[in-house]
Every structure is written in structure tokens, then in C-alpha cells.
C-alpha positions as CSV (number, residue, x, y, z in Angstrom):
1,M,0.0,0.0,0.0
2,T,1.4,3.4,-0.9
3,Q,2.3,5.9,1.7
4,P,-0.5,8.5,2.3
5,V,0.4,12.0,1.4
6,S,-1.3,15.3,2.4
7,I,-1.2,18.9,1.3
8,V,-0.4,21.1,4.2
9,G,0.5,24.3,2.4
10,A,-0.5,26.2,-0.8
11,G,0.7,29.5,-2.0
12,L,0.5,31.8,-5.0
13,S,2.0,35.0,-6.3
14,K,-0.2,37.4,-8.1
15,F,-0.9,36.4,-11.7
16,G,-0.8,38.8,-14.7
17,R,1.7,41.5,-15.9
18,Q,4.0,42.6,-13.1
19,P,6.6,45.1,-14.5
20,G,9.8,45.0,-12.6
21,V,9.1,41.7,-10.9
22,T,11.0,38.6,-12.1
23,G,9.7,35.1,-12.4
24,R,12.2,34.1,-9.8
25,E,10.8,36.7,-7.4
26,M,7.3,35.4,-8.0
27,A,8.5,31.9,-7.2
28,V,10.0,33.0,-3.9
29,T,6.8,34.7,-3.0
30,A,4.7,31.6,-3.8
31,I,7.1,29.4,-1.8
32,N,7.1,31.7,1.2
33,N,3.3,31.9,1.1
34,A,3.0,28.1,0.9
35,L,5.4,27.7,3.8
36,A,3.5,30.3,5.9
37,D,0.2,28.6,5.1
38,A,1.7,25.3,6.5
39,G,3.2,27.0,9.5
40,L,6.7,25.9,8.3
41,S,9.9,27.6,7.2
42,W,12.4,26.7,4.4
43,P,14.7,24.6,6.6
44,D,11.7,22.3,7.3
45,V,11.6,21.3,3.6
46,Q,13.6,18.1,2.9
47,V,13.3,17.8,-0.8
48,A,12.0,20.1,-3.6
49,F,11.0,19.9,-7.2
50,G,10.2,22.8,-9.5
51,G,10.3,24.2,-12.9
52,S,9.8,27.1,-15.4
53,D,9.6,27.1,-19.1
54,G,11.7,30.2,-19.6
55,S,12.3,32.1,-16.4
56,G,15.3,30.3,-14.9
57,L,16.3,27.2,-13.0
58,A,14.2,26.4,-10.0
59,D,17.0,24.8,-8.0
60,T,18.9,28.2,-8.0
61,L,16.1,29.7,-5.9
62,V,18.1,28.4,-2.9
63,A,20.1,31.6,-3.2
64,E,17.1,33.5,-2.0
65,L,15.5,30.8,0.2
66,G,18.5,29.5,2.0
67,F,21.5,27.2,1.5
68,T,20.1,24.2,3.4
69,G,21.7,21.6,1.0
70,I,18.5,19.7,0.2
71,P,18.0,17.9,-3.1
72,F,16.2,20.3,-5.5
73,T,15.4,18.9,-8.9
74,N,14.5,21.0,-12.0
75,V,11.4,19.9,-13.9
76,K,10.5,21.0,-17.4
77,N,7.5,19.4,-18.9
78,G,5.5,21.9,-20.9
79,C,2.2,22.9,-19.4
80,A,2.4,19.9,-17.1
81,T,5.6,21.2,-15.5
82,G,3.8,22.1,-12.2
83,G,1.8,18.9,-12.1
84,S,5.0,16.9,-12.9
85,A,6.9,18.7,-10.0
86,L,4.1,17.8,-7.6
87,F,4.1,14.2,-8.9
88,S,7.8,14.0,-8.1
89,A,7.3,15.6,-4.6
90,V,4.5,13.2,-3.8
91,N,6.5,10.2,-4.9
92,A,9.5,11.3,-2.8
93,V,7.2,11.3,0.3
94,R,5.6,8.0,-0.7
95,A,9.0,6.4,-1.1
96,G,10.1,7.5,2.4
97,A,12.8,9.8,1.0
98,A,11.3,12.8,2.8
99,D,8.6,13.7,5.3
100,I,8.1,17.2,3.9
101,A,8.5,18.1,0.2
102,L,7.8,21.1,-1.9
103,A,6.7,21.7,-5.5
104,V,7.0,25.0,-7.3
105,G,6.2,26.3,-10.8
106,F,6.8,29.8,-12.2
107,D,7.1,31.7,-15.4
108,K,7.2,35.2,-16.8
109,H,6.3,35.2,-20.5
110,P,6.5,38.2,-22.9
111,R,3.4,39.4,-24.8
112,G,2.5,37.4,-28.0
113,A,2.3,33.8,-28.9
114,F,4.7,31.1,-27.5
115,N,7.7,30.7,-29.9
116,A,8.3,27.0,-29.8
117,R,11.1,25.8,-32.1
118,P,10.5,22.5,-34.1
119,E,13.9,21.0,-33.3
120,E,13.2,21.1,-29.6
121,W,10.2,18.9,-30.2
122,G,11.9,16.4,-32.5
123,L,10.3,17.9,-35.6
124,P,11.8,18.9,-38.9
125,E,12.4,22.6,-39.6
126,G,9.7,22.6,-42.3
127,Y,7.1,22.1,-39.6
128,G,7.7,25.6,-38.4
129,D,7.9,27.0,-41.9
130,A,4.4,25.7,-42.5
131,G,3.1,27.5,-39.4
132,L,2.3,24.3,-37.6
133,M,4.2,25.4,-34.4
134,V,1.5,28.1,-33.8
135,T,-0.6,26.6,-31.0
136,T,-3.7,28.6,-31.8
137,Q,-3.9,26.7,-35.2
138,F,-3.9,23.4,-33.4
139,F,-6.6,24.4,-30.9
140,G,-8.8,25.8,-33.7
141,A,-8.5,22.6,-35.8
142,K,-9.1,20.3,-32.8
143,I,-12.3,22.0,-31.5
144,S,-13.6,22.5,-35.1
145,R,-13.5,18.8,-35.6
146,Y,-15.1,18.2,-32.2
147,M,-17.9,20.7,-32.8
148,R,-18.8,19.0,-36.1
149,L,-18.8,15.5,-34.5
150,Y,-20.8,16.3,-31.4
151,D,-22.9,19.3,-32.4
152,I,-21.3,21.9,-30.1
153,S,-22.1,25.5,-31.0
154,A,-19.9,28.6,-31.2
155,D,-22.3,30.1,-28.5
156,T,-21.1,27.5,-26.1
157,L,-17.5,28.5,-26.7
158,A,-18.4,32.0,-25.8
159,R,-20.2,30.9,-22.6
160,V,-17.2,29.1,-21.4
161,A,-15.0,32.2,-21.7
162,E,-17.8,34.3,-20.2
163,K,-17.8,32.1,-17.1
164,A,-14.0,32.3,-16.9
165,Y,-13.9,36.1,-16.8
166,R,-16.8,36.2,-14.3
167,N,-15.0,33.8,-12.0
168,G,-11.8,35.7,-12.4
169,S,-13.5,38.9,-11.3
170,L,-14.1,37.1,-7.9
171,N,-10.4,36.1,-7.6
172,P,-8.0,38.7,-6.2
173,N,-5.0,36.9,-7.6
174,A,-6.4,36.6,-11.2
175,W,-5.0,38.6,-14.1
176,R,-8.3,39.3,-15.8
177,Q,-10.7,40.7,-13.2
178,E,-13.3,42.3,-15.4
179,P,-16.4,40.3,-16.5
180,M,-17.0,40.1,-20.2
181,S,-20.3,39.2,-22.0
182,A,-20.6,36.2,-24.2
183,E,-21.6,38.6,-27.1
184,A,-18.4,40.6,-26.8
185,I,-16.4,37.4,-26.7
186,A,-18.2,35.9,-29.7
187,T,-17.8,39.0,-31.8
188,A,-14.2,39.8,-31.0
189,D,-11.4,39.4,-33.6
190,M,-11.1,35.9,-35.0
191,V,-7.7,34.2,-34.2
192,N,-8.2,30.7,-35.6
193,D,-11.7,29.8,-36.5
194,P,-13.9,29.2,-34.5
195,L,-11.9,30.8,-31.6
196,T,-11.8,34.5,-31.1
197,R,-9.2,36.4,-29.1
198,Y,-11.0,36.4,-25.8
199,M,-11.6,32.6,-26.0
200,F,-7.9,32.1,-25.5
201,C,-5.6,32.4,-22.5
202,S,-2.5,34.5,-22.9
203,P,1.1,33.7,-22.0
204,G,1.3,35.3,-18.6
205,E,3.2,35.7,-15.3
206,G,2.9,34.0,-12.0
207,A,4.0,31.3,-9.6
208,A,2.4,28.7,-7.4
209,A,3.8,26.3,-4.7
210,I,2.5,23.3,-2.8
211,V,3.9,21.7,0.4
212,V,3.2,18.0,0.9
213,A,3.8,15.9,4.0
214,S,3.8,12.3,5.3
215,P,1.5,11.1,8.2
216,E,4.4,11.3,10.6
217,A,5.0,15.0,9.7
218,L,1.3,15.8,10.2
219,E,1.7,15.1,13.9
220,R,3.9,18.2,14.2
221,I,2.2,20.5,11.7
222,D,-0.7,22.6,13.1
223,R,-2.6,22.7,9.8
224,T,-5.7,20.7,8.8
225,P,-4.5,18.7,5.8
226,I,-6.1,18.1,2.4
227,H,-5.5,14.5,1.5
228,L,-4.0,13.8,-1.9
229,R,-5.9,10.7,-2.8
230,A,-4.3,10.3,-6.2
231,I,-1.9,11.8,-8.6
232,S,-1.3,10.6,-12.1
233,H,1.0,11.6,-15.0
234,R,0.7,10.2,-18.6
235,T,2.2,10.7,-22.0
236,R,0.5,10.3,-25.4
237,R,-0.2,6.9,-26.9
238,F,-0.3,6.0,-30.6
239,G,-3.2,7.6,-32.5
240,S,-3.5,10.8,-30.5
241,F,-4.1,14.3,-31.9
242,E,-1.8,16.7,-30.0
243,V,-0.2,20.1,-30.0
244,F,2.7,20.0,-32.4
245,S,1.5,16.6,-33.6
246,P,-1.9,17.3,-35.3
247,A,-2.4,14.1,-37.2
248,I,-4.7,11.2,-36.6
249,Q,-2.8,7.9,-36.9
250,G,-4.5,4.6,-37.2
251,S,-8.3,4.4,-37.4
252,G,-11.2,5.4,-35.2
253,E,-11.4,8.1,-32.6
254,P,-8.0,9.5,-31.5
255,T,-6.7,8.3,-28.1
256,S,-6.7,10.9,-25.3
257,V,-3.8,11.4,-22.9
258,S,-6.1,13.4,-20.7
259,A,-8.6,10.5,-20.5
260,D,-5.7,8.2,-19.7
261,A,-4.4,10.4,-16.9
262,A,-7.9,11.1,-15.4
263,R,-8.9,7.4,-15.5
264,A,-5.6,6.5,-13.7
265,A,-6.2,9.1,-11.0
266,F,-9.8,8.0,-10.3
267,E,-8.8,4.3,-10.2
268,Q,-6.0,5.2,-7.8
269,A,-8.3,7.2,-5.6
270,G,-11.1,4.6,-5.6
271,L,-13.5,7.3,-6.6
272,A,-15.5,8.3,-9.8
273,P,-16.0,11.6,-11.6
274,S,-19.5,11.6,-10.2
275,D,-18.0,11.9,-6.7
276,V,-16.2,15.2,-7.5
277,D,-17.6,18.4,-6.1
278,V,-15.3,21.0,-7.8
279,A,-12.9,20.6,-10.7
280,Q,-10.1,22.4,-12.4
281,L,-9.7,21.5,-16.1
282,Q,-7.0,22.8,-18.6
283,D,-8.6,25.7,-20.5
284,T,-5.9,27.0,-22.8
285,E,-8.9,28.1,-24.8
286,S,-12.7,27.6,-24.5
287,G,-12.8,24.5,-26.6
288,A,-10.2,22.7,-24.4
289,E,-12.5,23.0,-21.3
290,I,-15.4,21.6,-23.3
291,M,-13.4,18.6,-24.6
292,H,-11.7,17.9,-21.3
293,M,-15.1,17.7,-19.6
294,A,-15.8,14.5,-21.5
295,E,-12.2,13.3,-21.6
296,C,-12.0,13.5,-17.8
297,G,-15.3,11.6,-17.4
298,F,-17.7,14.3,-16.3
299,C,-20.0,13.8,-19.3
300,E,-20.3,12.0,-22.6
301,P,-19.1,13.9,-25.7
302,G,-21.9,16.2,-26.9
303,E,-23.5,16.6,-23.5
304,Q,-21.5,19.7,-22.8
305,E,-23.8,21.9,-24.9
306,E,-26.8,21.4,-22.6
307,M,-24.7,21.2,-19.4
308,I,-23.2,24.6,-20.0
309,A,-26.5,26.2,-21.1
310,R,-28.0,25.0,-17.8
311,G,-25.2,26.4,-15.8
312,D,-24.0,23.0,-14.5
313,T,-20.3,24.2,-14.6
314,E,-20.9,27.5,-12.8
315,I,-19.9,28.1,-9.2
316,G,-23.5,27.3,-8.2
317,G,-23.8,24.3,-10.5
318,W,-23.5,20.6,-9.8
319,I,-20.0,20.4,-11.1
320,P,-18.3,23.8,-10.8
321,I,-15.3,24.0,-13.2
322,N,-12.4,26.5,-13.0
323,T,-13.8,28.5,-10.2
324,D,-10.8,30.8,-10.1
325,G,-11.2,31.7,-13.8
326,G,-8.8,29.1,-15.1
327,C,-6.1,29.9,-17.6
328,I,-8.4,32.2,-19.5
329,A,-8.7,34.6,-16.6
330,N,-5.3,33.9,-15.0
331,G,-3.2,33.6,-18.1
332,E,-0.8,30.8,-18.6
333,P,2.6,31.1,-17.0
334,I,3.5,27.6,-18.2
335,G,5.4,26.3,-15.1
336,A,2.7,27.6,-12.6
337,S,-0.6,26.5,-14.1
338,G,-0.9,23.0,-12.8
339,L,0.0,24.1,-9.2
340,R,-2.4,27.0,-9.4
341,Q,-5.1,24.5,-10.1
342,V,-4.2,22.5,-7.0
343,H,-4.1,25.7,-4.9
344,E,-7.7,26.5,-6.0
345,I,-9.0,23.1,-5.1
346,V,-7.2,23.2,-1.7
347,T,-8.8,26.6,-1.1
348,Q,-12.3,25.3,-2.1
349,L,-12.1,22.2,0.1
350,R,-11.0,24.3,3.0
351,G,-14.0,26.6,2.5
352,E,-11.8,29.6,2.1
353,A,-12.6,30.8,-1.4
354,G,-14.7,33.8,-0.4
355,D,-17.1,35.1,-3.1
356,R,-16.2,32.2,-5.4
357,Q,-16.8,29.4,-2.8
358,V,-18.9,26.6,-4.2
359,R,-22.1,25.6,-2.4
360,G,-22.3,23.3,0.6
361,T,-19.1,21.7,2.0
362,P,-17.2,20.2,-0.9
363,Q,-15.4,17.0,-0.1
364,V,-13.7,15.9,-3.3
365,G,-11.8,18.0,-5.8
366,F,-10.1,17.2,-9.1
367,T,-7.4,18.9,-11.2
368,H,-6.3,18.2,-14.8
369,V,-3.5,19.8,-16.8
370,Y,-2.7,19.1,-20.4
371,G,0.4,20.2,-22.4
372,A,2.3,19.7,-25.6
373,P,3.1,17.4,-27.2
374,G,0.6,15.2,-25.4
375,I,1.2,15.0,-21.6
376,S,-1.3,15.2,-18.8
377,A,-1.3,15.2,-15.0
378,C,-4.3,14.8,-12.7
379,T,-5.0,14.8,-9.0
380,V,-7.9,13.8,-6.8
381,L,-8.0,15.7,-3.4
382,T,-10.3,15.1,-0.5
383,V,-10.9,16.7,2.9
């Protein structure tokens, strides 16, 4: 039986444009906030994992945090960087290598699209010359196919983004804190059909950190824990349709790395999607949230249209999704997104989300992150 692991601390920096503040400084802020949340200090941490896509090496943060000599491993895994760092921290505790471990993710991206280079992804140079390294094209192509197959309307794309901005307006750490109407979103400039500019998240700035502990450590930590019932991490299988790999191989419906990771997490937790009270799903753009609802098991493909129209995914709905505004309202600092999701679920399960707190007393939360070129990490958290 695996060693139980609990989350005892969660911290964020502010998200959004922060002139004069480096990604490293945001990371230190998030770590200090997570440690303060747990009632711990940096010397209490026995092992750490962290990463950034382009804002520096996480292990060098010891220059600001303190030279305690602990193992600190750098993680770089696209949008799943934060989730992968947490996966590593959890496994260190499970293995008995540490009683207290920390995961951190951070980034500070410039304005504009991500500038991925084909050679870094094992692709020929011509792939970039053809414009296939532009992520917006992939997302437009994937959701267009999905909408045709399952009768999803463009109005539903706009409603998803409208919810994100509304939830972001209730989140003091969010970048986008102004609500926006579905009509304004739907009629904005088209980026890649059918996705308009306000249906996308933007490369952003921010950091998040999580502290996990063993049962033995809990005895000396004065903080009510959130139990990490499961954490999974998967890479793509043959036949998938992914960022920087937009081709369907084989026959039939493409495989889904998100479905694989979610299924593994629920099996590990001994729970089902129907048990979840609040969820965070990767929403790089509106279509991603829609597809991930089905891929993670919260509905069948095509049911999203009616669910979203009914308000099922709103804060007051039966399955609130992205209560903090998700990537659309917070932006996407690549290294931080997965841990921001976990921070939000911890906040919701503690009943500390303020104006965006879901109804009742949520007992089970779920997070899902997806990244190029087909990686996914999921968690199941319980009180």
C-alpha cells in the first residue's frame, strides 16, 4: 500500500503582468506563502522539485530561500511542469525519502504567442515554416472537428469564456478581473476559426507552490491537511491528436492522454468523476475545457452543450469547473498553471474561497492539466 500524502501548504504569487518583478521573485513569493500557510519555514523542507519554461532554473532559488543543502530537482514538462513537479514531490514522500516536500512552478512570458522551435520537439524545420508550431492553429483545428462531430455551437465556446472572466472577477490573484459578456467574446477578432481572441488564455506571469507531508510529519504540523488521494501523469499513446502533432494515426477516434491520466487518477483514488464536487480543467482556450469535460469523465461527448447552457459548470452548478477563472482569466505562466489549479482546489475544500466558494461543503476535488506534445497530469483531493 502506498504511503498516504497530504497537502499542508499552498501559496501563490499574483498572476498577470507585473513590471519589474522577475519570475524568480514570483516563485520565492509563492514558496514563502505556501510555507507560511503550512506554518513551516524553508529549513523544514527536505526535498524540492520545481520548474519554469523560460524564467530560470528552480534549484537556484536556494540563493534567496537559503542554502540548506537539500536535493532540489529541476522539472521542465511543458504545461504539465507544475503537475510533474508535484508528482515528483508526492513520490518522494511515498518512497520515504522525505517527510516534507515542496513543488513550485513559475514563469514570466512576454506578450505574444509562444515561440516554440521545431527542433526542440523532435520535428523537422519545415514544420515551423508551414506554421504548424503556432498553438492557436492546433486548438482551432481540434475544436472545429469536435464541434462537427458532437454538435457543439460557437455560442457554447463564448459561454465558457464568459464564465472564466466572471469567476476571475471574484479572484483577487487573477490577471483578468473584469467580467465580459458572451456577445463581446463571440464578436471579437477571430484568431483561428472558431476561436476569437477572448476565448484564448494569454502567455502570462505568476508562480504557485505546494507543500506535501507524510502522516508522521502531520503530527507536528498545526494545519488541517487536504488529502492527496491520487496523482497521475501520462504521455500520449499511438493515434493521439496533439499540440505540435496534429495528425490522426491509425483508425477510429483518437486516443486521449487526458482521458488516460484522469482514468488512472480515479482508479488510484477509488472514486469516480460523479464523486467530484469541484474541478479544475485545462482551458488553454474555451474548446479545451469543453473537450476535457468529457475526456476526464464528467459527461459524454456532446452533452457539454446542454450542461453549459443549464449552468452546471458555474460556481453554483452541480460540477463547478475553473472556479478561479482558469487559464483564460489567470493567463498561462507555463510552469505555474498545474499548481495554481491545485491551490484553488485546496482553497475550495477548506471553504476559504470567499465570493467564489462553491455551495455546501465540498469533499472531493479534481485537477487536470494538459500540455504539448501530449502530456497530462491529474490529482484527486479530499478533505
